N, C-alpha and C positions, 0 to 999 in steps of 0.2 A: 749508644743502643738505637743506630739510626737501622729503620726500617726501609729496606730499599723499596720493596712491592707496595707498601703504603705509598710512600712518595713518589714512585712513579704513576701510578694509578690517578693520585691527586695532579701529578700536573699533566697527567692526558685530558683530565675532565679542564683543567685549567684552559689546556691551548683550546680543546673544544668550547669554553666560553668565550675566549678572548674572539674567535671566528663569528662565533655567533654576536655578538654584537660589535664587531668590525668589519663585517663582508661576508654575509654566510655561505657566498659562493665563492669568497676568494680560496687562490690556493699558496700554500707554503712554499716559500724560494727559501732554498738553502745551498752558500757555498760548501761546497765537497771538498776537504781539504785530504780526507783518507784517515787522519787521525780522529780519536776518541769523542770528542767534543761535537762534529758536526753528524759524526754517525749516530750518536746518541741521539742529538737533537731530530734528525731526519726520522729517525724508528720511535720517535717519540710522536712526531707530528703523522708518521704514517699509522700509527695505532690509533691518534686522535680521530684523523681527519679522511682514513681510506689512503690508498696508494696512489689512484687517479688524482689526488688533490695537493701531492706532495710533487715539487718540480727541483732537483737537484744541479747545481751549475760548477762544474769545476774547471779551476781557472790559473791551471799551471803559468808560468812566468819565463818562457823559453821551454827548457826539458824540467821536467818535475822526476825527480829517482824516484818517488815514491807513488806517483802518479796510477800506479796496478792497486792500491789499496783504495783510492776515490773509486777507481773503476771497481772494483771488488763490493765495496759496499752500495751503489749504484745498482747493480746485479742482484745482491742480496736482496735488497727492498724491495725489485721489480719498478723501480718510478721514473719516470719520464726526466731527462736529462740534459743539458748541452754541455760543449768543452768550447771554452772560449779562450783563446793563448793571448794573457794579459800584455806577452814582450814589448810588442811594436807601442801599446797606448804608452806603456812606463816610458821605456828609450824615448816617445816622443815628447814625453811631460820635460824629463829630463834635459833633452838638447834644447828645450822650446826656451828654459829660463838663464838668462843672461846673468850668470853669477855662477861663483862656486859654490855648490850644494855642501851642506855638512854630511857628516857618514848620518846622523840621526836622521835627516829631512830624505836621503837617498833611501834607508832602510825603509820609511813609513809610507813611501809613494806608493810600492804595489800593494800593501791592504788597499789603500783609498782608491786606487783605483778599480782593486774588484769589487768594494761596494759600490761603485757605480757602475761596475756592471751587472752585480745580484739588482740594483733598483732598476737599472732599464728592464733587463728579464722581466720583474715584478710589474712593473706599471705595462709593461707589451702583454702579458700572460693573468691581469687579474690576479696579482699575488699581495703577501704581505711577506716581507723580508726579515727571517727569524735571526737571531742573534744568538751566537754558538758559546758565548763567552761563557766560565762558570764562577763560583764566587772565591776560588785561589785565585786566579788568576787577578780575578777585579782585586780584591784583597790587596795585593800589593803591583797593580799597573801594568800589569802585565800582557797589552792588549795595543790598539794605537786607535789613538780618538780619531773619530769620523772613520776609522777604518773596520776592523772587524771588532769594535765596542758598540758600534751603530746598530740598526736595526727597528722593525717596528713591536717584536715581542721577544721574551726575552725568558725561555723555560728554564735555563739553569742557573740563571746569575746567583741563588741564594743557596747553590748544592757545588760541596768540596770534590776537589778532583778523585779522591779516597771513594767517596758517596757515588760518583758518578761511573768508578768501574762498577761500581754493584749492582747498577742500575742498567749499567750494558749486559752484564750478564743475564739480567731478568727477563731484558729485553731480548736475547739469543741472538745476539750480534756476535759474528766470528771472532774468535779471542784475541786476534792478533790484530784487530782495528781496536778493541778496549785496553788492552796493555801493550800497546804502541807506544816503545820509547816518544816522549814527547817532543819534536823540533819544531820551531818556529819557521821554518823554511824562509827566513830573510836574513839570518847569518850564519847560517851553518853549522849554528851550536845546539844540544839541547839545551829545554827550557831551563834546565837545573843547572846547569852548567852557566845559564846567562845569570842566575837570579842569587844563586852564592850558596841555596839552600835544598834540600828536598822538598818534594808535595808533602810525605808523609810527616816529614817536621811541623811544613807550615799546618796543615788541614790540622794537625794535632793541635798547635799553639790558639788556630783561629775558635776551635771547636772546646778547647777547654783552659787555656791560657799559662799553656804547662810548653814548656823546652827548655832540655837543659844547656843546651849553648847558650850565653847570654852574647856573645858576638853575633851570632845567626838571629837572635832577638833583636839587638841593636839593629841590623840590617831591616829585616823584616817590619819594622814599627816606624824606621825613616821613609823605608818605602810607601807603605800605606798610606803616612802624611800626606808624603808629597804628592802620590798620582789622587787624591779624594778628589780633585777638580774634574777626573773623566767621567767619575759617576754624576755629575751634577749636569743640570743645563747651565748655558754660559750664565754669568752675572750681567743683570739689565738694569740699567739706570731709572728709579722712577722717579717722575715731577714731583715734588713737593705741591699739596692742594693750599689751593686760595692764593 
């Protein structure tokens, strides 16, 4: 019984309230991938703040096969945007480390470089960086800590993929963006191929606790427990008193 219009309106008000408290004249800075999440967050920010206070940053790593989707989004919303190709920076980091990097580390360098770019833009344009993760991805840790999991405010952290699509439709975004097959842009596979289950299955499980395939339930539960650390601040030592 998800009310997309109600949630969209509440989220827009939440964004306005965040900026009222954390920089009334600040801009929202958003990494634009061409997928539904960054498209929806950008559209929410435009509705909340006006298009003149939203800045998109396109960050291909070399050649991005779907960069036209990111260009479609910034044109559709008519927002100021910058294109920053991060390949040289990513290659520079890789070549500067004097050891053989693991597959996981090389996969996570690009999103961490991209977040560095977003903060450089934000600190140069009086901005606050938007986190574009959704509840479904966060639930199973499908994000890079200090990469796309970072940000100053997170409009959609409690909204599932299924719900995001409904909000995207209400926002009037092009269908090709809202229903685009999600690909992480890092290893060439779709999200669902990497995860081992569909977002429909995951979202139903999150919201109702119901799932037919017990093997997939076990995979989801395992990922959820193992990746909870991504949603917390780092552990810190507290000296005893006295």
